[in-house]
C-alpha positions in Angstrom: -192.2 151.0 5.1 -192.3 147.5 4.1 -193.7 145.4 7.1 -193.9 142.1 5.4 -193.3 139.1 7.8 -191.6 135.9 6.9 -193.0 133.9 4.1 -193.7 130.2 4.8 -190.6 129.2 2.7 -188.4 131.6 4.6 -189.6 130.4 8.0 -188.9 126.8 7.0 -185.4 127.8 5.8 -184.7 129.5 9.1 -186.1 126.5 11.1 -183.9 124.1 9.0 -180.8 126.2 9.7 -181.4 126.4 13.4 -182.1 122.6 13.6 -178.9 121.9 11.7 -176.8 124.2 14.1 -178.5 122.5 17.1 -177.7 119.0 15.8 -174.1 120.0 15.2 -173.9 121.5 18.7 -175.6 118.4 20.3 -173.3 116.0 18.5 -170.2 117.9 19.7 -171.7 118.1 23.3 -172.4 114.3 23.3 -168.9 113.5 22.0 -167.3 115.8 24.7 -169.6 114.2 27.3 -168.6 110.6 26.2 -164.9 111.5 26.2 -165.4 113.0 29.8 -167.3 109.9 30.9 -164.6 107.6 29.6 -161.9 109.7 31.3 -163.8 109.8 34.5 -164.4 106.1 34.4 -160.6 105.4 34.0 -159.8 107.9 36.8 -162.4 106.3 39.0 -161.1 102.7 38.5 -157.5 104.0 39.2 -158.5 105.9 42.3 -160.6 103.0 43.5 -157.7 100.6 43.3 -155.4 103.2 44.9 -157.8 103.9 47.7 -158.2 100.2 48.4 -154.5 99.6 48.4 -154.1 102.5 51.0 -156.7 100.8 53.3 -154.4 97.8 53.8 -152.3 98.0 56.9 -149.1 98.0 54.9 -150.5 100.3 52.2 -151.0 97.6 49.6 -152.7 94.2 49.1 -150.3 91.6 50.1 -151.5 89.6 47.0 -153.0 91.1 43.8 -152.9 89.2 40.6 -154.7 90.3 37.3 -153.6 87.3 35.2 -153.2 89.8 32.3 -149.7 88.7 31.2 -150.8 85.4 29.6 -152.4 85.2 26.2 -154.3 82.6 24.1 -153.6 79.0 25.1 -150.2 79.7 26.6 -149.5 79.0 30.3 -150.0 82.1 32.4 -146.7 84.0 32.9 -147.6 86.6 35.5 -145.5 85.7 38.7 -147.9 87.6 41.0 -144.9 89.5 42.4 -146.2 92.2 44.9 -145.0 93.3 48.3 -142.7 90.4 48.6 -145.2 87.8 47.4 -144.3 85.5 44.6 -146.8 83.2 42.9 -145.9 80.0 41.4 -147.8 77.7 39.0 -147.7 74.0 40.0 -148.8 73.0 36.5 -149.7 74.5 33.2 -153.2 75.9 32.9 -154.8 77.9 30.1 -155.2 81.7 29.9 -158.4 82.8 28.4 -159.0 86.3 27.0 -162.3 86.1 25.2 -164.3 89.1 26.4 -163.1 90.5 29.6 -159.3 90.8 29.7 -157.1 87.7 30.5 -158.5 85.3 33.1 -157.1 81.9 34.2 -159.0 78.8 33.2 -158.4 75.8 35.5 -159.9 73.5 32.8 -161.4 71.0 35.2 -162.7 68.5 35.6 -160.0 66.8 33.4 -157.1 68.6 35.2 -155.9 66.8 38.3 -153.9 68.8 40.8 -154.6 69.8 44.4 -153.5 73.4 44.3 -152.7 74.9 40.9 -151.5 78.3 41.9 -149.8 79.2 45.1 -148.3 82.5 46.4 -145.5 81.6 48.7 -144.6 84.8 50.5 -140.9 85.5 50.0 -138.8 86.7 53.0 -141.7 87.5 55.2 -144.8 86.1 57.1 -147.4 88.9 56.7 -150.0 86.6 55.2 -149.6 84.1 57.9 -149.8 86.9 60.5 -152.9 88.4 59.0 -154.6 85.0 59.0 -153.4 84.3 62.6 -154.8 87.7 63.7 -158.1 86.9 62.0 -158.1 90.4 60.3 -158.0 89.9 56.6 -160.0 90.1 53.3 -159.9 87.7 50.4 -161.6 88.6 47.0 -161.7 87.2 43.6 -163.7 87.2 40.4 -165.0 83.7 39.6 -166.9 82.4 36.6 -168.1 78.7 36.7 -168.5 77.1 33.4 -172.0 75.7 33.2 -173.4 73.9 36.2 -170.7 71.1 36.6 -168.3 73.3 38.6 -168.1 71.0 41.6 -169.9 67.7 40.7 -167.1 65.8 39.1 -166.1 64.0 42.4 -169.0 65.0 44.7 -167.1 67.4 46.9 -166.8 71.3 47.4 -164.0 73.0 45.3 -161.7 75.6 46.8 -161.8 79.0 45.0 -159.3 80.9 47.1 -157.6 79.8 50.3 -154.7 79.8 52.8 -152.6 76.8 53.7 -152.7 73.4 52.0 -154.3 71.0 54.6 -157.6 69.9 55.8 -157.8 72.8 58.3 -157.2 75.6 55.8 -159.0 79.0 55.6 -160.8 78.8 52.4 -163.7 80.1 50.2 -165.4 77.1 48.4 -168.2 76.3 46.1 -170.3 73.2 46.9 -172.1 70.7 44.5 -175.3 72.6 45.0 -173.6 76.0 44.1 -173.5 77.4 47.7 -170.5 79.6 48.5 -169.1 78.8 51.9 -166.1 80.0 53.9 -164.2 77.8 56.4 -161.8 79.0 59.2 -159.5 76.1 60.6 -162.0 73.6 59.2 -165.0 75.3 60.7 -167.7 76.7 58.3 -168.4 80.1 59.4 -170.6 81.4 56.5 -172.7 79.9 53.7 -174.7 81.5 50.8 -176.8 79.7 48.2 -175.5 81.3 45.1 -176.2 78.7 42.4 -174.1 80.5 39.8 -174.8 79.9 36.1 -172.0 80.6 33.6 -171.4 84.2 34.5 -168.9 86.4 36.3 -169.2 86.9 40.1 -167.1 89.1 42.4 -166.7 87.2 45.7 -165.2 88.7 48.8 -164.9 87.6 52.4 -163.9 89.7 55.4 -162.9 88.8 58.9 -162.6 91.4 61.7 -161.1 90.3 65.1 -163.2 91.9 68.0 -161.3 90.2 70.8 -163.5 87.4 72.1 -165.4 87.2 68.8 -164.8 87.7 65.1 -167.2 89.4 62.7 -167.3 87.8 59.3 -169.1 88.8 56.1 -169.6 87.5 52.6 -170.1 89.7 49.6 -171.3 88.9 46.1 -171.0 91.6 43.4 -170.4 94.3 45.9 -173.4 93.4 48.0 -173.2 91.9 51.5 -175.1 88.6 51.5 -174.2 87.0 54.8 -172.8 87.9 58.2 -171.9 86.2 61.4 -170.4 86.9 64.7 -168.5 83.9 66.1 -166.2 82.9 68.9 -162.6 83.6 68.0 -161.0 80.6 66.4 -157.3 79.8 66.5 -155.0 78.2 63.9 -152.7 75.3 64.5 -150.3 76.1 61.7 -151.0 79.2 59.6 -148.7 79.5 56.7 -147.7 82.5 54.5 -149.3 81.5 51.3 -152.6 82.1 49.3 -153.8 79.6 46.8 -156.2 80.2 43.8 -158.2 77.4 42.8 -158.2 73.9 44.5 -159.4 70.3 44.1 -162.9 69.2 44.8 -161.8 66.0 46.6 -158.9 63.5 47.3 -158.8 62.7 43.6 -157.7 66.3 42.9 -160.2 67.1 40.3 -160.4 70.9 39.7 -163.6 72.8 39.2 -164.4 73.8 35.5 -164.1 77.6 36.1 -162.4 80.9 35.4 -160.6 83.0 37.8 -159.5 86.6 37.7 -158.2 89.6 39.8 -157.5 87.8 43.1 -156.5 89.8 46.1 -155.6 89.3 49.8 -155.5 92.3 52.3 -154.2 92.2 55.8 -157.3 94.0 57.1 -161.0 93.6 57.1 -162.2 96.0 54.5 -165.6 97.8 55.1 -168.7 97.3 53.0 -168.1 100.5 51.1 -164.5 99.4 50.3 -165.8 96.0 48.9 -168.3 97.9 46.8 -165.5 100.1 45.5 -163.5 97.0 44.7 -166.4 95.5 42.8 -167.1 98.8 40.9 -163.4 99.1 39.9 -164.0 95.9 37.9 -161.5 93.4 36.6 -159.6 95.0 33.7 -161.5 95.0 30.4 -164.1 92.6 31.7 -166.2 95.3 33.5 -168.9 95.8 30.9 -169.2 92.0 30.3 -169.5 91.2 34.0 -172.4 93.6 34.5 -174.5 93.0 31.4 
């Protein structure tokens, strides 16, 4: 009986064949895994947005605008129609679609207008009611270009706000780069962000506890500031939300990009804000996190 073992050459051939088959199998596995990850990511983003919509008292954000209908240097066309809310541009500003889906560039500090984009709620007052009740959430993606975002006239610039007077409810960025939030002219929170030419997801929540309100500020899904304050009242809340706003009486706008703005008529929880951040802003997700 011939009991010869493998020769060295035969052994090397067998090892080569096994290695080749393993490589093919691994490549197929990696391809399948990548496709599964991509599909799972898309499902997650869709589910996250659906889940967040369901958390609003009326089953949808009262305002949600992606800015994705504009292109190139054309004026943005998206009307912001959602749940009876209609957004209107007060002037032509430039859409920007470089790396992250289409955002809206206010093109300050040369542009001069107090409130460039306003959602005036059509046929209802749910925005005003939510503001009056002090139960709401404002969120937005914000990208200041360089470090001159609020220095053109020496005053803070509004990022997202309600009403159009000195006593509005607004998220602002100061000349030093701090993010502040004001309710009826009273600053309730401040956080030293000092952003530098990058995307940030900003969110503010207000929860009415009766004699007090609990407020919180989030940056990129992380809670960075909280406070409990005596309940504030509004002299004249209105049913609109504004994106962008002048730094001072000369109506100089910040040099910044805005995207995926939202307003909810309830105070989202910390995990909800985290989901909103992870859901990202359209095609900008990878750029925002690198």
